[in-house]
MOPAC internal coordinates of N, CA, C and O (Angstrom, degrees):
PM7 1SCF
backbone

  N    0.0000 0     0.00 0     0.00 0    0    0    0
  C    1.4618 1     0.00 0     0.00 0    1    0    0
  C    1.5267 1   108.14 1     0.00 0    2    1    0
  O    1.2310 1   120.38 1   -47.97 1    3    2    1
  N    1.3454 1   116.88 1   132.03 1    3    2    1
  C    1.4580 1   120.39 1  -179.74 1    5    3    2
  C    1.5165 1   111.60 1   -68.22 1    6    5    3
  O    1.2310 1   121.88 1   -29.83 1    7    6    5
  N    1.3177 1   114.00 1   150.17 1    7    6    5
  C    1.4780 1   120.30 1   178.72 1    9    7    6
  C    1.5380 1   108.74 1   -70.93 1   10    9    7
  O    1.2310 1   121.24 1   -39.87 1   11   10    9
  N    1.3130 1   115.24 1   140.13 1   11   10    9
  C    1.4841 1   119.95 1   175.96 1   13   11   10
  C    1.5095 1   110.47 1   -65.57 1   14   13   11
  O    1.2310 1   120.37 1   -49.52 1   15   14   13
  N    1.2967 1   116.89 1   130.48 1   15   14   13
  C    1.4423 1   121.64 1   178.22 1   17   15   14
  C    1.5427 1   109.72 1  -101.78 1   18   17   15
  O    1.2310 1   120.95 1   -51.29 1   19   18   17
  N    1.2994 1   115.78 1   128.71 1   19   18   17
  C    1.4518 1   121.24 1  -177.97 1   21   19   18
  C    1.5376 1   108.07 1  -127.64 1   22   21   19
  O    1.2310 1   120.85 1   -40.15 1   23   22   21
  N    1.3465 1   115.98 1   139.85 1   23   22   21
  C    1.4641 1   119.88 1   177.64 1   25   23   22
  C    1.5307 1   106.86 1  -138.56 1   26   25   23
  O    1.2310 1   120.49 1   -41.06 1   27   26   25
  N    1.3059 1   116.67 1   138.94 1   27   26   25
  C    1.4650 1   122.75 1  -176.48 1   29   27   26
  C    1.5263 1   108.58 1   -76.26 1   30   29   27
  O    1.2310 1   120.41 1   -53.68 1   31   30   29
  N    1.3504 1   116.81 1   126.32 1   31   30   29
  C    1.4615 1   120.97 1  -172.91 1   33   31   30
  C    1.5213 1   112.75 1   -66.21 1   34   33   31
  O    1.2310 1   119.53 1   142.29 1   35   34   33
  N    1.3145 1   118.50 1   -37.71 1   35   34   33
  C    1.4587 1   120.20 1   178.37 1   37   35   34
  C    1.5272 1   111.68 1   -64.95 1   38   37   35
  O    1.2310 1   120.96 1   145.36 1   39   38   37
  N    1.3318 1   115.76 1   -34.64 1   39   38   37
  C    1.4604 1   119.77 1   177.97 1   41   39   38
  C    1.5330 1   110.02 1   -66.60 1   42   41   39
  O    1.2310 1   120.73 1   141.97 1   43   42   41
  N    1.3448 1   116.22 1   -38.03 1   43   42   41
  C    1.4727 1   119.93 1   178.31 1   45   43   42
  C    1.5127 1   110.08 1   -63.20 1   46   45   43
  O    1.2310 1   119.48 1   137.17 1   47   46   45
  N    1.3326 1   118.60 1   -42.83 1   47   46   45
  C    1.4504 1   121.97 1   176.56 1   49   47   46
  C    1.5281 1   111.08 1   -57.02 1   50   49   47
  O    1.2310 1   121.10 1   132.62 1   51   50   49
  N    1.3494 1   115.50 1   -47.38 1   51   50   49
  C    1.4805 1   121.22 1   179.74 1   53   51   50
  C    1.5414 1   110.15 1   -64.36 1   54   53   51
  O    1.2310 1   120.27 1   137.89 1   55   54   53
  N    1.3320 1   117.09 1   -42.11 1   55   54   53
  C    1.4546 1   121.49 1  -179.37 1   57   55   54
  C    1.5409 1   110.67 1   -61.70 1   58   57   55
  O    1.2310 1   120.75 1   135.39 1   59   58   57
  N    1.3266 1   116.18 1   -44.61 1   59   58   57
  C    1.4593 1   120.63 1   179.91 1   61   59   58
  C    1.5231 1   110.54 1   -66.00 1   62   61   59
  O    1.2310 1   120.26 1   136.98 1   63   62   61
  N    1.3466 1   117.10 1   -43.02 1   63   62   61
  C    1.4572 1   120.33 1   177.32 1   65   63   62
  C    1.5443 1   111.94 1   -59.16 1   66   65   63
  O    1.2310 1   120.88 1   137.92 1   67   66   65
  N    1.3230 1   115.92 1   -42.08 1   67   66   65
  C    1.4831 1   120.42 1   177.78 1   69   67   66
  C    1.5365 1   109.72 1   -64.78 1   70   69   67
  O    1.2310 1   119.69 1   136.54 1   71   70   69
  N    1.2921 1   118.19 1   -43.46 1   71   70   69
  C    1.4815 1   120.44 1   179.12 1   73   71   70
  C    1.5089 1   111.56 1   -61.24 1   74   73   71
  O    1.2310 1   121.05 1   135.09 1   75   74   73
  N    1.3301 1   115.59 1   -44.91 1   75   74   73
  C    1.4739 1   118.95 1   178.88 1   77   75   74
  C    1.5162 1   112.51 1   -63.66 1   78   77   75
  O    1.2310 1   120.54 1   140.25 1   79   78   77
  N    1.3480 1   116.57 1   -39.75 1   79   78   77
  C    1.4661 1   119.89 1   177.46 1   81   79   78
  C    1.5129 1   111.10 1   -63.97 1   82   81   79
  O    1.2310 1   120.10 1   143.55 1   83   82   81
  N    1.3211 1   117.41 1   -36.45 1   83   82   81
  C    1.4794 1   121.41 1   178.64 1   85   83   82
  C    1.5381 1   109.68 1   -66.63 1   86   85   83
  O    1.2310 1   120.94 1   153.63 1   87   86   85
  N    1.3241 1   115.81 1   -26.37 1   87   86   85
  C    1.4762 1   120.13 1   179.12 1   89   87   86
  C    1.5129 1   113.12 1   -90.97 1   90   89   87
  O    1.2310 1   120.39 1  -169.75 1   91   90   89
  N    1.3661 1   116.87 1    10.25 1   91   90   89
  C    1.4675 1   121.09 1   175.15 1   93   91   90
  C    1.4942 1   115.31 1    91.41 1   94   93   91
  O    1.2310 1   118.65 1  -173.52 1   95   94   93
  N    1.3206 1   120.18 1     6.48 1   95   94   93
  C    1.4443 1   121.70 1   179.36 1   97   95   94
  C    1.5525 1   109.04 1   -96.24 1   98   97   95
  O    1.2310 1   120.28 1   -11.08 1   99   98   97
  N    1.3341 1   117.08 1   168.92 1   99   98   97
  C    1.4416 1   121.74 1  -178.70 1  101   99   98
  C    1.5203 1   111.19 1  -120.58 1  102  101   99
  O    1.2310 1   120.17 1  -101.96 1  103  102  101
  N    1.3064 1   117.28 1    78.04 1  103  102  101
  C    1.4783 1   119.71 1  -178.22 1  105  103  102
  C    1.5232 1   110.16 1   -72.74 1  106  105  103
  O    1.2310 1   120.97 1   -23.64 1  107  106  105
  N    1.3345 1   115.75 1   156.36 1  107  106  105
  C    1.4412 1   121.76 1   178.96 1  109  107  106
  C    1.5391 1   109.82 1  -122.92 1  110  109  107
  O    1.2310 1   119.70 1  -103.59 1  111  110  109
  N    1.3164 1   118.18 1    76.41 1  111  110  109
  C    1.4813 1   119.53 1   178.18 1  113  111  110
  C    1.5271 1   109.51 1   -67.01 1  114  113  111
  O    1.2310 1   121.65 1   -27.40 1  115  114  113
  N    1.3123 1   114.44 1   152.60 1  115  114  113
  C    1.4644 1   119.50 1  -179.48 1  117  115  114
  C    1.5248 1   109.81 1    77.93 1  118  117  115
  O    1.2310 1   120.59 1    31.61 1  119  118  117
  N    1.2992 1   116.48 1  -148.39 1  119  118  117
  C    1.4517 1   120.44 1   179.85 1  121  119  118
  C    1.5066 1   112.28 1    72.65 1  122  121  119
  O    1.2310 1   120.84 1    20.69 1  123  122  121
  N    1.3087 1   116.00 1  -159.31 1  123  122  121
  C    1.4501 1   121.24 1  -173.85 1  125  123  122
  C    1.5383 1   113.29 1   -68.32 1  126  125  123
  O    1.2310 1   120.69 1   154.22 1  127  126  125
  N    1.3004 1   116.28 1   -25.78 1  127  126  125
  C    1.4753 1   120.63 1  -177.13 1  129  127  126
  C    1.5312 1   112.51 1   -97.67 1  130  129  127
  O    1.2310 1   120.16 1  -162.20 1  131  130  129
  N    1.3317 1   117.30 1    17.80 1  131  130  129
  C    1.4785 1   120.98 1  -176.38 1  133  131  130
  C    1.5329 1   110.64 1   -57.74 1  134  133  131
  O    1.2310 1   119.70 1   140.74 1  135  134  133
  N    1.3271 1   118.17 1   -39.26 1  135  134  133
  C    1.4555 1   119.91 1  -179.78 1  137  135  134
  C    1.5184 1   109.80 1   -66.40 1  138  137  135
  O    1.2310 1   118.98 1   143.38 1  139  138  137
  N    1.3343 1   119.56 1   -36.62 1  139  138  137
  C    1.4672 1   121.96 1   177.18 1  141  139  138
  C    1.5209 1   109.36 1   -63.75 1  142  141  139
  O    1.2310 1   120.39 1   138.12 1  143  142  141
  N    1.3512 1   116.87 1   -41.88 1  143  142  141
  C    1.4526 1   121.04 1  -177.35 1  145  143  142
  C    1.5491 1   110.15 1   -65.44 1  146  145  143
  O    1.2310 1   120.56 1   138.68 1  147  146  145
  N    1.3252 1   116.54 1   -41.32 1  147  146  145
  C    1.4630 1   121.05 1  -179.93 1  149  147  146
  C    1.5306 1   109.91 1   -65.37 1  150  149  147
  O    1.2310 1   120.64 1   136.02 1  151  150  149
  N    1.3185 1   116.39 1   -43.98 1  151  150  149
  C    1.4696 1   119.78 1  -179.32 1  153  151  150
  C    1.5327 1   109.44 1   -63.58 1  154  153  151
  O    1.2310 1   120.29 1   136.47 1  155  154  153
  N    1.3308 1   117.05 1   -43.53 1  155  154  153
  C    1.4565 1   120.50 1   179.07 1  157  155  154
  C    1.5343 1   111.87 1   -62.83 1  158  157  155
  O    1.2310 1   121.24 1   138.69 1  159  158  157
  N    1.3405 1   115.24 1   -41.31 1  159  158  157
  C    1.4894 1   119.40 1   176.62 1  161  159  158
  C    1.5125 1   110.88 1   -61.83 1  162  161  159
  O    1.2310 1   120.24 1   138.22 1  163  162  161
  N    1.3360 1   117.15 1   -41.78 1  163  162  161
  C    1.4610 1   120.90 1  -179.81 1  165  163  162
  C    1.5297 1   109.53 1   -65.63 1  166  165  163
  O    1.2310 1   120.34 1   138.77 1  167  166  165
  N    1.3187 1   116.96 1   -41.23 1  167  166  165
  C    1.4791 1   120.05 1   178.23 1  169  167  166
  C    1.5052 1   111.77 1   -63.01 1  170  169  167
  O    1.2310 1   120.52 1   136.85 1  171  170  169
  N    1.3591 1   116.61 1   -43.15 1  171  170  169
  C    1.4671 1   120.51 1   178.23 1  173  171  170
  C    1.5198 1   110.74 1   -60.78 1  174  173  171
  O    1.2310 1   120.15 1   130.70 1  175  174  173
  N    1.3516 1   117.31 1   -49.30 1  175  174  173
  C    1.4562 1   119.96 1  -179.83 1  177  175  174
  C    1.5265 1   110.24 1   -58.31 1  178  177  175
  O    1.2310 1   120.62 1   134.38 1  179  178  177
  N    1.3079 1   116.43 1   -45.62 1  179  178  177
  C    1.4966 1   119.97 1  -179.16 1  181  179  178
  C    1.5203 1   111.18 1   -59.57 1  182  181  179
  O    1.2310 1   121.31 1   138.10 1  183  182  181
  N    1.3639 1   115.11 1   -41.90 1  183  182  181
  C    1.4473 1   118.09 1  -178.13 1  185  183  182
  C    1.5241 1   112.82 1   -67.82 1  186  185  183
  O    1.2310 1   120.48 1   159.45 1  187  186  185
  N    1.3304 1   116.70 1   -20.55 1  187  186  185
  C    1.4527 1   122.07 1   177.27 1  189  187  186
  C    1.5207 1   112.54 1   -94.87 1  190  189  187
  O    1.2310 1   120.03 1  -173.51 1  191  190  189
  N    1.3282 1   117.54 1     6.49 1  191  190  189
  C    1.4479 1   122.23 1   177.03 1  193  191  190
  C    1.5252 1   114.04 1    79.22 1  194  193  191
  O    1.2310 1   120.72 1  -157.92 1  195  194  193
  N    1.3251 1   116.24 1    22.08 1  195  194  193
  C    1.4767 1   121.17 1   179.54 1  197  195  194
  C    1.5265 1   106.43 1  -115.57 1  198  197  195
  O    1.2310 1   121.12 1   -42.94 1  199  198  197
  N    1.3143 1   115.46 1   137.06 1  199  198  197
  C    1.4659 1   121.23 1  -177.41 1  201  199  198
  C    1.5412 1   108.68 1   -77.52 1  202  201  199
  O    1.2310 1   120.13 1   -58.44 1  203  202  201
  N    1.3289 1   117.35 1   121.56 1  203  202  201
  C    1.4444 1   119.81 1   176.93 1  205  203  202
  C    1.5389 1   110.12 1   -68.62 1  206  205  203
  O    1.2310 1   120.18 1   -50.66 1  207  206  205
  N    1.2892 1   117.27 1   129.34 1  207  206  205
  C    1.4596 1   121.16 1  -179.36 1  209  207  206
  C    1.5072 1   112.51 1  -116.38 1  210  209  207
  O    1.2310 1   121.57 1   -13.89 1  211  210  209
  N    1.3105 1   114.61 1   166.11 1  211  210  209
  C    1.4413 1   121.36 1   176.20 1  213  211  210
  C    1.5329 1   108.83 1  -128.84 1  214  213  211
  O    1.2310 1   121.02 1   -43.52 1  215  214  213
  N    1.3101 1   115.66 1   136.48 1  215  214  213
  C    1.4548 1   120.42 1   173.32 1  217  215  214
  C    1.5219 1   106.99 1   -68.19 1  218  217  215
  O    1.2310 1   119.98 1   -27.73 1  219  218  217
  N    1.3343 1   117.65 1   152.27 1  219  218  217
  C    1.4733 1   119.67 1  -177.62 1  221  219  218
  C    1.5074 1   114.74 1   -52.13 1  222  221  219
  O    1.2310 1   120.42 1   142.17 1  223  222  221
  N    1.3538 1   116.81 1   -37.83 1  223  222  221
  C    1.4594 1   118.55 1  -178.15 1  225  223  222
  C    1.5404 1   111.47 1   -69.18 1  226  225  223
  O    1.2310 1   119.79 1   158.11 1  227  226  225
  N    1.3234 1   118.00 1   -21.89 1  227  226  225
  C    1.4696 1   121.40 1   176.83 1  229  227  226
  C    1.5313 1   111.80 1   -90.44 1  230  229  227
  O    1.2310 1   120.40 1   159.16 1  231  230  229
  N    1.3089 1   116.85 1   -20.84 1  231  230  229
  C    1.4682 1   121.29 1  -176.39 1  233  231  230
  C    1.5360 1   111.18 1   -83.69 1  234  233  231
  O    1.2310 1   120.25 1   158.26 1  235  234  233
  N    1.3339 1   117.13 1   -21.74 1  235  234  233
  C    1.4602 1   119.35 1  -179.79 1  237  235  234
  C    1.5095 1   111.12 1   -70.68 1  238  237  235
  O    1.2310 1   120.32 1   -35.80 1  239  238  237
  N    1.2942 1   116.99 1   144.20 1  239  238  237
  C    1.4716 1   121.62 1  -178.19 1  241  239  238
  C    1.5177 1   108.71 1   -88.79 1  242  241  239
  O    1.2310 1   120.92 1   -89.29 1  243  242  241
  N    1.3231 1   115.85 1    90.71 1  243  242  241
  C    1.4663 1   120.79 1  -179.69 1  245  243  242
  C    1.5107 1   112.17 1  -104.94 1  246  245  243
  O    1.2310 1   120.27 1  -178.54 1  247  246  245
  N    1.3340 1   117.10 1     1.46 1  247  246  245
  C    1.4632 1   120.37 1  -177.60 1  249  247  246
  C    1.5546 1   112.70 1  -125.69 1  250  249  247
  O    1.2310 1   120.89 1  -157.96 1  251  250  249
  N    1.2883 1   115.91 1    22.04 1  251  250  249
  C    1.5015 1   119.02 1   175.96 1  253  251  250
  C    1.4904 1   112.86 1    67.48 1  254  253  251
  O    1.2310 1   118.89 1  -142.64 1  255  254  253
  N    1.3199 1   119.73 1    37.36 1  255  254  253
  C    1.4630 1   125.43 1   177.63 1  257  255  254
  C    1.5039 1   114.72 1    71.76 1  258  257  255
  O    1.2310 1   119.73 1  -168.74 1  259  258  257
  N    1.3382 1   118.12 1    11.26 1  259  258  257
  C    1.4669 1   120.90 1   179.75 1  261  259  258
  C    1.5351 1   110.97 1   -59.45 1  262  261  259
  O    1.2310 1   120.86 1   130.75 1  263  262  261
  N    1.3370 1   115.97 1   -49.25 1  263  262  261
  C    1.4699 1   119.31 1  -178.93 1  265  263  262
  C    1.5180 1   111.30 1   -66.22 1  266  265  263
  O    1.2310 1   120.25 1   139.75 1  267  266  265
  N    1.3299 1   117.12 1   -40.25 1  267  266  265
  C    1.4590 1   121.57 1   178.02 1  269  267  266
  C    1.5220 1   110.81 1   -60.36 1  270  269  267
  O    1.2310 1   120.40 1   131.05 1  271  270  269
  N    1.3374 1   116.84 1   -48.95 1  271  270  269
  C    1.4484 1   120.91 1  -179.69 1  273  271  270
  C    1.5039 1   112.21 1   -59.06 1  274  273  271
  O    1.2310 1   120.72 1   139.24 1  275  274  273
  N    1.3479 1   116.23 1   -40.76 1  275  274  273
  C    1.4566 1   119.99 1   179.84 1  277  275  274
  C    1.5368 1   109.94 1   -65.52 1  278  277  275
  O    1.2310 1   120.09 1   134.15 1  279  278  277
  N    1.3620 1   117.43 1   -45.85 1  279  278  277
  C    1.4411 1   119.41 1  -178.18 1  281  279  278
  C    1.5103 1   112.45 1   -66.23 1  282  281  279
  O    1.2310 1   119.79 1   142.44 1  283  282  281
  N    1.3058 1   118.00 1   -37.56 1  283  282  281
  C    1.4498 1   121.26 1  -175.52 1  285  283  282
  C    1.5147 1   113.97 1   -85.98 1  286  285  283
  O    1.2310 1   121.06 1   143.46 1  287  286  285
  N    1.3542 1   115.57 1   -36.54 1  287  286  285
  C    1.4536 1   118.67 1  -172.28 1  289  287  286
  C    1.5245 1   113.86 1  -122.63 1  290  289  287
  O    1.2310 1   120.11 1   174.03 1  291  290  289
  N    1.3154 1   117.39 1    -5.97 1  291  290  289
  C    1.4513 1   120.31 1   178.94 1  293  291  290
  C    1.5253 1   113.45 1    73.72 1  294  293  291
  O    1.2310 1   119.72 1  -164.83 1  295  294  293
  N    1.3389 1   118.14 1    15.17 1  295  294  293
  C    1.4830 1   119.13 1   179.73 1  297  295  294
  C    1.4716 1   112.15 1  -122.31 1  298  297  295
  O    1.2310 1   120.10 1   180.00 1  299  298  297

């Protein structure tokens, strides 16, 4: 059985932003659309067969479930 592959979604957003900057573009990671970026990164990882992960500091509920509700229900 293959080993489960996990990648942290916020790291993927940063990695992609760095790659785009190296290619001469000006990405804006974070900001108001940070939740959209994290959801898109998680969707991409899932579609590639990699489990989207969260670092402990991102997994803690410090915003009253706002991020969870957005990721799960889009609201």
